[in-house]
N, C-alpha and C positions, 0 to 999 in steps of 0.2 A: 817708681820702682818699689816693688813689694818683695820682701825676703820671707821665705818659709823654711822650716827646719828640715822637713822630710818630704819625700815624693808623695806620700799619702795626703799631706796637707795641701799640696798643689792640686791634687785630683779633687779634694773636697771643696776647695775654694772655687775651682772652675765649675764644679756642678752647682754650686749654690749661687754664685755671683757671676756667671759667664757674661752676662751683658755689661756689667760694670767693669770687668777686666779686660774688655776688648781693647781699651786704649792704654792699658797698664803693662809694664814689664814685670812678669812674675819670675823670680829667681829662687830656685830650690838650692839651699846650702848642703843638702844631703848629710845632715847631722842626726844621728839617731838620738831618740829621747831617752838616754841612759845616764843622764847627769842630774845632779842635785842642783838646786837654786844657787846660783853665783859660784858654781864650781870653777876653780882656777883653770882647769884644763879646758872646760867648755868656753871660758872667756877667751882664752888663747886661740882656740879653733874658730870661734866666731870672728875674731879680729882678722885672722888669716883669710878666711873665706870672703868676708865682706870687703876687705881691702882690695879685692880684685875689681871692685865696682865703685867704692867710695874711699875718700881719704879718712883713715881711722887715727884719731889722736892716741898718742902713746900713754 
C-alpha cells in the first residue's frame, strides 16, 4: 500500500513507475501541500485519513 498526498502525485507515480505499481495499491489522501513540516493540523488530517486503511497509534 502506497500513500500519496495529492492527486497530481498519483498521476506522476503512475507515469514514472507504471510497471512497478501494477501489483501495488496506490491511495491518494487528497491533502493539499499547504502545511509546514510537522504542522499539528496536518498530522491530525494524516492520522484521520490513514486510519481508514491502517491502525494508527495515538
